[in-house]
N, C-alpha and C positions, 0 to 999 in steps of 0.2 A: 504493500500500500504506500502511495506517495505521501511523504511527510512534509507538512507545510507549517511554517511559522508565519502567522498573520500578525503584523504590528498595527495596532489601532483597533479600539473597541467602541468607536463612535458609531454614528448612523450608518455609514458605508461599511465599516468593518463588521458590524453585526450582521448585515445582509450578506456579505461575502462568506462569513462563517456559516451562516444558515444554508446557503446554496451548496457549498462544498460538503458540509457534513451530511445534508439530506441526500446527496448523490450516492453516498455509501462507499466511495472510492478514494477518499482522502482522510488521512489522519491529521487533524488540525489542532494546533495550540495557538491561543491568542494571547498576545502580550501588550501591555499598556502601562503607563506610569500611574494612571488614575484607577485606584482600587474600586471606586464607585461604579465606573463604567464596566469593569470586569465583573463585578457582582451582578449588575443588571443583565449582562450577557449570560451569565451562568444560570440565571433564573428562567430565561427563555429558551436557551439552547444548551444541550449537553455537550460541553466542550471544555477541554483543559485550558486553564488560564495561568498567567504568570505576570507578576509585576516587573516591568523592565523600564529603565530610564534610557530612552533612545539616543541620548547625548553621551552615554557612557559606553565606550568601545568594548570594555571587558564584559559588561552585562550583555551587550548585543552578541558578542562572540559566544558566551555561555548559552544564550538562548538559541542560537543557530546551530549548536552542535547536534549532529545526527539529523539535520533537516535536509530535504532534497530541494526545496524551494522556499524563498521568503517573499511575502507580499507586504508592501508598505501601503497602508491606508492612513498614514499620518500626513501632517502638513509637509509641503515640499522641502522645508528647511532641514528636515531630518534625513532626507534621502541620500545625499552624497556619502555620509558616513555609513549608513546602512548598506549601500552598494559596495563600499570598500571592505566592510566586514564580510559581506556575502562572498566576495571574491576569494578571500582567504579561507572561508569555510567550505568552499566548493559548491555552494547552493546557487541555483538560478534565481534571478531577481526580477520582480515585477512591481511597478508602481502606477500611480494615478496622476502624476504631476502635470500641471499645465505650465510650470515655470521653465522658461527656455534655458536659462543658465544651469539649472539643476540637471536638465537632460544632457547638456553638453558635458557636465562633470561625470555623469553616469556613463556616457559614451566613452569617455577617456578611460574609465575603470574597465570597461568591457573589452578593451584591446588586449587585456591580459587574461581573458577567460580561458578556462581549461576546456577540453573536449567535452561536449554534452552540457556545458554551462552557458546559459544565455542571460542577457540583460535586456529587459524589455520595459522601458518606461512608457508613460502616456497611454495606459491601457483602459481608460474610462470611456466617457462619451465624446468629449471634445477638449483636448485631442483624444483620439482613440477611434471609436466607431465611425465618426464622420470622415476620417482619413481613409478607412477601409472602403466606404461607399464611394467617395470621390475617385479614388484610384481605380475602382472597378468600372465606373462610368467612363473614365478616360479611354479604356480599352476598346470602346465602340467606335472610335474615330480614326480616320486616316491621318488627320492633322488637327491638333488642338488649337482653340482660340482662347476661351475663357473657362475658368473653374471657380465657381462661387459657392461657398459653404456657409450655411446659416444654422445656428443652434440656439435653443433657449429652454431653460427649465423655469416654468411659469406656474403661478397659482391658477387652479381651475376657476376660482371665484375671487378675482382681484378686488381689493378694497383700498381705500386711502389714495393719496395723491401719487405715491410711487407705483401703485398697481403692481406690487411685488411683495413676495414673502421669501425669507431665507429658506433655501432648500438644500444647501450643501455647505462646503467650507467657506467661511467668511474671509479667511486669508486668501483663498483662491479667487474669490469674487473681487477683492480689492486689487489683487495682482492684475486681473483682467482689465480693470478700469483704469489702472495707473501706469502700466508698463508699456513700452513701445511695441508696436505690432509689426510682424513680418508680412510681406506681400511681394508679388511680382507685378510690375506695371510696365507695359510696353517692353516686355521681355527682360526687364532689369529687376534684380532683387533689391528691394528698398525696405525702409522702415517707415511706417505711417503712425500718426498720433492716435492714441486711444480716444474713444468717444466721438471721433470724427467720422465722416463718410455716411451720414445719416441717410437712410432710405426707408421706403414703405412698401409693403406688399400684403396681399390677402391670401389666406389658405382656409378652405372650408367656410368661407363667409366671414372670417374673423380678420380684422385689420391689425397688422403688427408693424413695429419699427425695428430696424436693425442698424448697428453701428460697429465700428472697429473695436475689437478687444484683443488682448494679448494671449498668445499661447495656443489658440485653437487649431492652427495649421499643423502642429506637430513638426514632422520632418519633410512635409510635402514641398516646401520651397526648394529644398535641396533635390528631391526626387524629380520634380518637374522643371527644374532650372534649364532653360534653353529649349523647352518643349512646349511652352504655353505663353501666350501674350499677356494674359492677366490671370492672377490667382489671388484670392482674398478670402478672409474669414470675418464674419460679423456675428455678434450676439443678438438674439431676438428678444424683444420686450414688447409689452403693450404700449400703445401710443402715449407719449408724454413722460415716460420714465427717464429717458436720456436727459431731457432739459433740466430736471431737478438734480440728477446726479452730476451734471456739469457744474451746477451751482456749488454742490458740496465738494467735489473733487478738485475742480480747477479754480473757481472764483473764490471760494473760502480756503483754498490751498490745503485741503486735508490730505491730498496726495503726498504732502510733506510731513504729515502727522498721522501715519497709518494706524498706529495703535489707538489713537483717539477716534478715528473713523470706524475702526472695528468695534470699539466700545459703544459708539452711537448706534451703529447698525444692530448690534446684538441686543441692545437694551430698548430699541424702539421698533424694530421690524420683526414681527413674530415669525416663528417657524411654521411651516405647513406641511402636512403629509398628503394633502389633497391637491396634487400638482399634475402638470402635463409636460412632457418633454416633446419639443417640436424640433425636427430636423428637416432641413430644406436644402438640398444640394443640386445645383444646376451646372451642367457642362455643355459648352458650345464648341463646335468645330465642323470640319468638312468630312463628309462621308459619301463616297461614290460621286464626288463632284458637287454635292449639295451642302449648303450651310445648314446644320442640324443642331437642335437643342434637346438634351435629355434631362429630365428632372426626377429626382427621387425624394418624395416627401413622406414623412412619418409623424404620427402622434402616438405616444405611449403614455398611458394613464396609470395613476396609482391603483393599487389593488390590495386585497387581503390575501395573505399567504399563511395558512394555518390559522393561528389566533392573533396574528400581528398585521397591522396596517403598514404597508410598504409604500413609500412615495415613489413616483416615477423616476426621480433622480437616483434613489437608492437602487431600484431595479436595474436601470440601464447601466449605471456605473459598475455595480457589482457583477452584472452579467458580462460586461466587457472584459473585466480582468479575469473572471473565472473561466471564460471561454479561452482566453489566451493561455492560461495555465493548462487547461484541458488539452488544447491543441499542441502544446509543447510536450506533454506527457505521451500523447499518441503519435508523435513524430511528424506532425503537420506543419511545423515551423522549422526554420534553419536551426542547425544543431549546435551552433557555437557563436558566441560574441553578441554584438549589438543587433537587436531585431527591431525593425521599423513596423509601425502599424500597417503601412501599405504593403507589407510582405505577407499579410494575412489574406487568404482567399475568401472573398466575400460570400460565395455560395456555401462554402464549408462552414464559415462563421455562423450564418443564419440557420444552418441545419444542425449546428452544435446544440447540445441539450441546454446550455446556458445562453448561447447566442440567440436562441429562438425567442427569447423575451423581447427582442427587437422587432419581431414580426408584428405588423399592425395593418390597419385598413389603409393600404398604401397603393398607389399606382406609380410605376416607373413610366413616365410619359415621354414619348418621342414627338418632336414637332420640327417641321422644316422652317428654320428661322428666317429664311428668305421670303417666305409666303406672306 
C-alpha cells in the first residue's frame, strides 16, 4: 500500500485525506502544527495524525521516514523546505501552490530527484486542472493564436458589496491580487499588473467579470512560448468585486501590508461551503485552413459526501492533487524529476476515480471564429 504523509489538516487537507482513505488504496498520516485541526480531522475520518512544525527540518524528516509520497496542503511559504526534505527522504512530492517563486524553488530541488521520485507542484484547480484543459484544447489546432483561461471559486448566493465569500487560502487569495502576472502578448513573454485587464462575459445566463491575477498559468508560459500569440489567465468574480478590491489593495496600499489585509478579510468576509467553481477556457487558432475557436466551460457545485458538506473548492482542489498522486502510482506520469500539469493526459485525468469530480454539465464547443 502506498504510504502518504499529508501536511495540513485544514479545509483542503481534510478533503484530501477523506478521498485517499475512502479509496482503500492508501495509507495516510496527516501532520499539522495545530492540534485542534488534527483533533477535528480525527473525529470525522479514521486517520493517523501527528503534530509537526513544518518550519523544523528535523521534524519534517522524522515525519517523512518510511513514506512513499508527501502532499503539502499548507501555505506556499512552507513548501520549499518540505520539497528539500522530501528529496533527501526519497519521497515524491506534490503541492497546491499558486506562488510562482515557490514553484521555481521546487523545480530546482527536482533536478536532483532519484529514479521513481517526482516533484509535482501546482496540483489544484488553478494552477492545476485549468492547465490540463488548456493544453488538451491546444492539440486540436494546426496553429495556435490565443489561449484564454478563466477560473473562479464563487459563492452560490452572493451577498454584500464584495459579492464574495472566503472559500480557500487567504494567503493564496492575497498573492493572486498583489503579485505580478505572467502572460504572452504578441508572442512575447511579459508580466502584467494584477487586477488589470478587466473584462465581462456571460455563462448560463449569469454575468461575470474577470481580471488579471497571479499564478494561475502555472508553467504554460514556458510550454507555449513561441507557439501562441496570446496567453493569459484571469480570475472570475461577480460584477463589481474588482472595483472594491482595487480600493483596498492599491489605493489604500494594503498590498504593502498583507498581514493587515489578511486580518481584515478573515474577520469581515465569512467562509462559505455553498460555492460554485467556474472554469472557462477558450483556445483560438487555425484548423484545416479555418480560424476556429474551442471553449471548455464547467461549473462544479458543493455537495454532501457522507455526513460532511464539501465546498466546490474543496472538491476540485483535493480531486486534482489526489488524481495526480493516483496517476503517479499507476505509472501514468513521467517517472522522475519535475512534472508539469500539462504533462497530464486530460482524458485519463477525467476518467480517474478522483478526477471524475471535475465532470459537470459541460459542452466543449467548436465554432468557426471567422463566421
